[in-house]
C-alpha positions as CSV (number, residue, x, y, z in Angstrom):
1,X,35.9,114.6,85.4
2,X,38.3,117.0,83.5
3,X,36.4,120.2,82.1
4,X,38.0,121.8,79.2
5,X,38.4,125.3,79.7
6,X,38.1,127.4,76.4
7,X,41.0,128.3,74.5
8,X,42.2,130.2,71.8
9,X,42.6,127.7,69.2
10,X,45.0,130.0,66.9
11,X,48.4,131.7,66.9
12,X,50.5,133.5,65.1
13,X,52.6,130.2,64.3
14,X,50.0,128.4,62.5
15,X,51.0,127.3,58.8
16,X,48.6,127.5,56.2
17,X,47.3,125.7,53.2
18,X,47.9,127.5,50.0
19,X,46.7,124.8,47.6
20,X,45.4,121.7,46.9
21,X,45.2,120.4,43.5
22,X,43.7,116.4,42.1
23,X,44.2,115.0,38.7
24,X,42.7,112.3,37.0
25,X,44.4,109.9,34.1
26,X,42.4,110.5,30.8
27,X,40.3,107.1,31.0
28,X,36.9,107.6,32.2
29,X,34.0,105.0,32.5
30,X,30.9,104.6,34.2
31,X,30.3,102.5,37.3
32,X,29.0,99.5,34.8
33,X,31.5,99.8,32.3
34,X,34.8,99.6,35.3
35,X,33.4,96.9,37.1
36,X,32.2,94.7,33.8
37,X,36.2,95.2,32.9
38,X,38.2,94.7,36.1
39,X,37.0,91.5,37.6
40,X,36.2,87.8,36.1
41,X,33.9,87.4,38.0
42,X,30.6,89.8,37.8
43,X,27.5,88.1,38.3
44,X,24.0,89.5,39.0
45,X,24.7,90.0,42.7
46,X,28.1,91.4,42.4
47,X,27.1,94.1,40.1
48,X,23.7,95.5,42.0
49,X,26.0,95.8,45.3
50,X,28.3,97.6,42.7
51,X,25.7,99.8,41.7
52,X,24.7,100.7,45.0
53,X,28.1,101.6,46.5
54,X,27.7,104.9,45.8
55,X,30.1,105.6,42.8
56,X,28.8,106.2,39.6
57,X,32.1,107.1,37.6
58,X,35.9,106.1,37.8
59,X,39.5,107.2,35.9
60,X,41.4,104.4,35.5
61,X,45.1,104.2,35.0
62,X,44.9,102.3,31.7
63,X,42.2,102.3,29.1
64,X,39.7,99.4,30.3
65,X,40.8,96.8,27.8
66,X,44.3,96.9,28.8
67,X,43.8,95.3,32.0
68,X,43.3,92.0,30.4
69,X,46.1,92.0,29.2
70,X,48.4,92.6,31.7
71,X,50.9,89.6,32.5
72,X,51.2,90.2,35.9
73,X,52.4,91.8,38.8
74,X,55.6,93.2,37.1
75,X,54.0,94.9,34.3
76,X,51.5,96.8,36.4
77,X,54.1,98.1,38.8
78,X,55.8,99.1,35.4
79,X,52.3,101.0,34.4
80,X,52.2,102.2,38.0
81,X,55.8,103.5,37.5
82,X,55.3,105.6,34.7
83,X,51.3,106.7,35.0
84,X,52.0,107.7,38.7
85,X,54.9,109.9,37.4
86,X,53.2,112.1,35.1
87,X,50.0,112.5,37.2
88,X,52.2,113.6,40.2
89,X,53.7,115.7,37.7
90,X,50.2,117.3,36.7
91,X,49.3,118.1,40.0
92,X,52.3,119.0,41.9
93,X,52.5,121.6,39.0
94,X,48.9,122.9,39.1
95,X,49.3,123.2,43.2
96,X,52.4,125.0,42.6
97,X,50.9,127.3,40.2
98,X,47.7,127.9,42.2
99,X,50.2,128.8,45.3
100,X,52.1,131.0,43.3
101,X,55.2,129.1,44.3
102,X,57.9,128.3,42.2
103,X,59.5,124.8,42.5
104,X,62.8,125.9,43.9
105,X,61.0,127.7,46.7
106,X,59.4,124.3,48.0
107,X,61.8,123.0,51.1
108,X,60.3,119.6,52.0
109,X,58.4,117.4,49.9
110,X,56.4,114.4,51.8
111,X,54.8,112.0,49.6
112,X,52.6,108.9,49.5
113,X,51.2,105.8,47.5
114,X,49.9,102.2,48.3
115,X,49.4,101.3,45.2
116,X,52.8,100.5,43.6
117,X,56.2,100.5,44.3
118,X,59.2,102.7,43.2
119,X,62.7,103.1,44.6
120,X,64.0,106.0,43.9
121,X,60.6,106.9,44.9
122,X,57.8,109.5,42.8
123,X,59.1,112.7,44.6
124,X,62.9,111.6,43.8
125,X,62.3,110.9,40.1
126,X,59.7,114.2,39.8
127,X,63.0,116.3,41.2
128,X,64.9,117.5,38.4
129,X,61.8,117.4,36.1
130,X,60.1,119.9,38.1
131,X,62.8,122.1,38.8
132,X,63.2,121.0,42.7
133,X,66.5,122.2,44.4
134,X,69.0,119.7,45.2
135,X,69.2,120.3,49.2
136,X,65.1,119.7,48.9
137,X,64.1,117.5,51.6
138,X,62.4,114.0,50.7
139,X,59.8,111.9,53.4
140,X,58.1,109.1,51.0
141,X,55.6,107.6,53.4
142,X,54.6,104.2,52.1
143,X,51.6,101.8,53.8
144,X,49.6,104.8,55.4
145,X,47.0,104.1,52.3
146,X,43.6,105.7,52.9
147,X,44.5,108.0,56.2
148,X,47.4,109.2,54.4
149,X,46.1,112.1,52.6
150,X,45.2,113.8,56.2
151,X,48.2,112.4,57.7
152,X,50.7,113.9,55.2
153,X,49.0,116.8,55.7
154,X,49.4,116.8,59.3
155,X,52.8,115.8,58.9
156,X,53.4,119.1,56.5
157,X,52.0,121.3,59.8
158,X,54.4,119.5,62.5
159,X,57.0,120.3,60.2
160,X,55.9,123.8,59.5
161,X,55.8,125.0,63.2
162,X,59.7,124.1,63.4
163,X,60.3,126.0,60.4
164,X,58.0,128.6,60.0
165,X,60.0,130.4,57.2
166,X,59.6,127.0,54.8
167,X,57.3,125.6,52.3
168,X,56.2,122.3,52.5
169,X,54.3,119.8,49.3
170,X,52.7,116.6,49.9
171,X,52.2,114.1,46.7
172,X,49.9,111.5,46.8
173,X,49.3,108.8,43.7
174,X,47.3,105.9,43.9
175,X,46.2,103.8,40.9
176,X,44.2,101.2,42.6
177,X,42.9,99.7,39.2
178,X,46.5,98.4,39.0
179,X,46.2,96.6,42.0
180,X,42.9,94.4,41.1
181,X,43.0,90.7,41.0
182,X,41.0,89.5,38.5
183,X,40.8,86.2,39.4
184,X,39.9,86.9,43.8
185,X,36.6,86.1,44.3
186,X,36.6,87.0,47.4
187,X,34.0,89.9,48.8
188,X,37.0,91.8,49.9
189,X,38.2,92.3,46.5
190,X,34.9,92.7,44.8
191,X,34.1,95.6,47.4
192,X,37.5,97.0,46.0
193,X,36.5,96.5,42.8
194,X,33.1,98.1,43.0
195,X,34.8,101.3,45.3
196,X,38.3,102.8,44.5
197,X,39.7,104.9,41.7
198,X,43.0,106.5,40.4
199,X,44.2,109.5,40.9
200,X,46.7,112.2,42.3
201,X,46.6,115.1,44.3
202,X,49.1,117.8,45.4
203,X,48.9,120.3,49.0
204,X,51.1,123.0,49.2
205,X,51.4,124.7,52.4
206,X,53.7,127.9,53.9
207,X,55.0,128.2,56.8
208,X,53.2,131.6,59.1
209,X,56.3,133.6,58.7
210,X,56.7,133.5,54.9
211,X,56.9,136.5,54.2
212,X,55.9,138.6,50.1
213,X,52.7,136.5,50.1
214,X,50.2,138.6,49.1
215,X,47.2,137.2,50.8
216,X,46.7,133.3,52.2
217,X,43.2,132.5,51.3
218,X,43.9,128.7,52.3
219,X,42.8,127.5,55.7
220,X,45.6,127.6,58.5
221,X,46.6,124.2,60.1
222,X,46.1,124.4,63.5
223,X,46.6,121.1,65.4
224,X,46.5,117.7,64.5
225,X,46.1,114.1,66.2
226,X,46.7,110.6,65.4
227,X,45.3,107.6,66.6
228,X,46.0,103.8,66.2
229,X,43.2,101.4,67.3
230,X,43.9,98.0,69.3
231,X,44.0,94.4,67.9
232,X,42.6,95.8,64.7
233,X,45.6,95.0,62.0
234,X,43.5,92.5,60.0
235,X,40.4,95.3,59.2
236,X,42.3,97.4,55.9
237,X,45.9,96.7,54.4
238,X,47.5,94.0,51.7
239,X,48.4,90.7,51.6
240,X,51.8,91.3,49.0
241,X,52.9,88.3,47.1
242,X,53.7,86.9,43.6
243,X,50.5,88.4,42.5
244,X,51.3,92.1,43.9
245,X,48.8,93.8,45.9
246,X,45.8,91.0,47.8
247,X,43.4,93.4,49.8
248,X,42.2,92.8,53.0
249,X,39.1,94.9,53.6
250,X,36.6,93.5,56.6
251,X,33.3,94.9,57.1
252,X,34.7,95.8,60.7
253,X,35.8,99.5,59.0
254,X,31.9,100.8,60.0
255,X,32.2,98.9,63.6
256,X,35.2,100.3,64.5
257,X,34.1,104.0,62.9
258,X,31.0,103.8,65.0
259,X,33.2,102.2,68.5
260,X,35.9,105.0,68.4
261,X,35.7,108.0,65.7
262,X,33.0,110.2,68.0
263,X,34.8,109.8,71.3
264,X,38.0,110.8,69.2
265,X,36.7,113.4,67.7
266,X,35.0,114.8,70.8
267,X,38.2,114.6,72.7
268,X,40.2,116.5,70.0
269,X,38.0,119.4,69.6
270,X,37.3,119.8,73.4
271,X,41.1,120.1,74.1
272,X,40.7,122.9,71.8
273,X,37.9,124.7,73.4
274,X,35.1,123.5,70.9
275,X,32.8,120.9,70.2
276,X,31.3,119.2,66.5
277,X,28.6,122.0,66.6
278,X,31.5,124.6,66.3
279,X,33.1,123.0,63.2
280,X,31.0,124.1,60.0
281,X,33.4,122.4,57.5
282,X,34.0,118.8,57.3
283,X,36.3,117.4,55.0
284,X,35.8,113.6,55.4
285,X,37.6,110.6,53.5
286,X,35.0,108.8,51.3
287,X,35.8,105.6,52.7
288,X,31.9,104.2,51.0
289,X,28.7,104.5,51.9
290,X,28.2,102.8,54.9
291,X,31.2,104.7,56.8
292,X,30.2,107.9,55.6
293,X,26.6,107.1,57.4
294,X,28.7,106.1,60.3
295,X,30.5,109.2,60.7
296,X,27.2,111.7,60.0
297,X,25.8,109.3,62.7
298,X,28.6,109.1,65.7
299,X,29.0,113.0,65.4
300,X,25.0,113.9,64.5
301,X,26.1,115.9,62.0
302,X,24.0,118.1,59.8
303,X,22.3,117.2,57.0
304,X,24.6,118.2,54.1
305,X,27.7,118.3,56.1
306,X,29.3,115.7,53.8
307,X,27.9,116.6,50.3
308,X,31.3,117.1,49.0
309,X,32.5,113.8,50.6
310,X,29.3,112.1,48.7
311,X,30.2,113.8,45.5
312,X,33.9,112.7,45.7
313,X,33.2,109.3,46.0
314,X,29.9,109.6,43.2
315,X,32.2,111.3,40.2
316,X,35.6,109.7,41.3
317,X,35.1,106.5,43.4
318,X,37.7,106.0,46.6
319,X,41.0,107.0,45.6
320,X,42.8,106.2,48.8
321,X,45.3,108.6,49.9
322,X,44.1,111.0,47.4
323,X,40.4,111.2,48.5
324,X,40.2,113.5,51.4
325,X,42.6,115.9,49.4
326,X,39.7,115.9,46.5
327,X,37.4,117.0,49.2
328,X,39.5,119.5,50.6
329,X,40.2,121.0,47.1
330,X,36.7,121.0,46.7
331,X,36.3,123.5,50.5
332,X,39.5,125.6,48.9
333,X,37.0,126.3,46.2
334,X,34.2,127.2,47.6
335,X,35.1,128.4,51.5
336,X,33.6,129.3,54.1
337,X,32.9,132.2,56.0
338,X,36.2,133.6,57.4
339,X,36.9,132.5,61.2
340,X,34.6,129.1,60.1
341,X,36.0,125.9,61.6
342,X,37.0,122.9,59.9
343,X,37.8,119.2,61.0
344,X,39.7,116.4,58.6
345,X,39.4,113.1,59.4
346,X,40.4,110.2,57.6
347,X,40.8,106.7,58.7
348,X,43.4,103.4,56.9
349,X,44.9,100.4,58.0
350,X,46.6,99.2,61.4
351,X,43.1,100.5,61.9
352,X,44.0,104.3,62.4
353,X,42.7,107.6,62.2
354,X,44.3,111.1,61.6
355,X,42.1,114.2,62.5
356,X,43.5,117.7,61.6
357,X,42.0,120.9,62.8
358,X,41.3,123.8,60.5
359,X,40.6,127.5,60.4
360,X,39.4,129.6,57.6
């Protein structure tokens, strides 16, 4: 048996998270209002399910009456590009302001989305609008879905370990409502209709050698781990065709989580001389009520450990890649004591997970 020795989990090379900002479109509705408008099939059984989904409110890209008028994928995607760009700009500028970073100081931008298609990508369209340098590096990530907020944070960490004098940004924009298939009566589509919301998030991270920073209030990012699970391609994703994005969402999400996540987290922490008991701050993506309960069970988490996760789901719905950033934002707004350990956890299509070790 391999015995892990206690190791020092921090080094002088660790980048830090300087800020997180999350922005929402102005159209805000109760769960009952949203499900009645977003699907043509909202019978009493579905309404009962939707009202027990852990979601109380959601923001939508368009006012609800507009969804019935959308002529198809082309019009929906055109709306996506316009609204996503505005929301991304709001989130990005807010995060820069909070981090006291000028747009011209950003060296690399990772951007992620899974709910619309834009070429040039959103961060390229945003560059001139917000004042990014012409030599800014761009890494657009498409297709990671719900895992992308954590995966993007992890890739910023990897980059800033190599370039500790630099500043990285992550943009995540998801307008899930624009993908909903009104005529699709499948259980997967009805679940998606009851869970997903719209929003944009931005994270600014700084390399360890950034000089002139008066303070670094956010957590350091110590380590990351990615995991793809075998034979799970049909658990979550899209079937993309004439009608746009048709949801693939299996009940196996909680099953795969139950089977693998506990050991993955314990092994990752053990490699850094830690156990789940050493983690006080859990930054967990709110997949849905059953997934949240499964995470609590497999990790034997104390009561209240996932309060920020449940609050995010209740007040905003599942925001796909933006959700875990919304949970991170809540933790930055009310940070744990210095010396506390945190773990960011998200899962998404492939099926896969991403773990990010944090230290305050």
